[in-house]
C-alpha positions in Angstrom: 15.3 -42.4 4.0 12.5 -40.7 3.5 13.3 -38.3 6.8 16.5 -37.1 4.4 14.6 -36.4 1.2 12.5 -34.7 2.6 15.2 -32.7 4.4 16.9 -32.2 0.9 13.9 -31.0 -1.0 13.5 -28.6 2.2 16.7 -27.3 1.6 16.2 -27.2 -2.2 13.1 -24.8 -1.5 14.8 -22.7 0.6 17.7 -22.2 -1.7 15.5 -21.9 -4.7 13.6 -19.2 -2.7 16.7 -16.9 -2.1 17.5 -17.4 -5.5 14.1 -16.2 -6.2 14.5 -13.1 -3.8 17.9 -11.9 -5.5 16.8 -11.9 -8.6 13.4 -9.5 -8.1 15.8 -7.3 -5.7 18.4 -7.0 -8.2 15.8 -6.3 -11.2 13.9 -4.0 -9.0 17.8 -2.2 -8.0 17.6 -1.9 -12.2 14.9 -0.8 -13.0 14.7 2.4 -10.5 18.4 3.2 -11.5 16.8 3.5 -14.7 14.3 6.0 -13.7 11.2 3.5 -13.5 8.9 3.8 -11.0 8.5 0.3 -8.8 5.6 -0.3 -6.4 2.0 0.7 -5.9 0.7 3.9 -8.0 0.6 6.6 -5.5 -3.4 8.0 -5.2 -3.9 11.4 -5.6 -6.3 13.0 -3.0 -7.5 16.3 -3.6 -7.7 18.4 0.3 -9.4 21.2 -0.9 -12.1 19.0 -1.9 -12.4 17.1 0.8 -12.9 20.3 3.4 -15.3 22.1 0.8 -17.5 18.7 1.0 -17.4 18.3 5.0 -18.4 22.1 4.9 -21.1 21.4 3.3 -21.8 18.6 6.0 -21.5 15.9 4.9 -19.9 13.0 6.4 -16.6 11.3 6.1 -18.6 7.7 5.1 -20.2 10.3 2.1 -16.5 12.1 1.4 -15.2 8.7 1.1 -17.3 7.3 -1.2 -17.8 10.4 -3.2 -13.8 10.7 -3.3 -13.5 7.2 -3.9 -11.0 6.0 -1.3 -11.2 3.7 1.6 -12.8 5.5 5.4 -9.7 5.3 7.2 -7.4 5.6 4.2 -7.2 9.6 4.0 -7.3 9.9 8.0 -3.7 10.9 7.5 -4.1 13.1 4.9 -6.9 15.3 6.5 -4.6 15.9 9.8 -3.4 18.4 8.2 -6.8 20.5 7.8 -6.7 20.5 11.2 -9.8 18.2 11.3 -10.4 14.8 12.0 -12.9 12.4 11.0 -15.0 11.1 13.9 -15.4 7.6 13.2 -17.6 5.3 15.4 -17.0 1.8 15.5 
């Protein structure tokens, strides 16, 4: 009897989770239909400032602290500049 009860609780939890996921997806779709932004806000990256700081001789770590960005977070953003951070771990 206990095994049946636990199985039933598992099924109910799974059903409830599926309902929650369905409602969240419907809510996000409705918000997007209304033109609202969903998700993480985009971080503004000033490439020219990064290039100028690098030309002054500043290290990539100092640039990341100066611009309040994670060290590896701006690597794809710097790639178009033609310079890659020389990061050694």
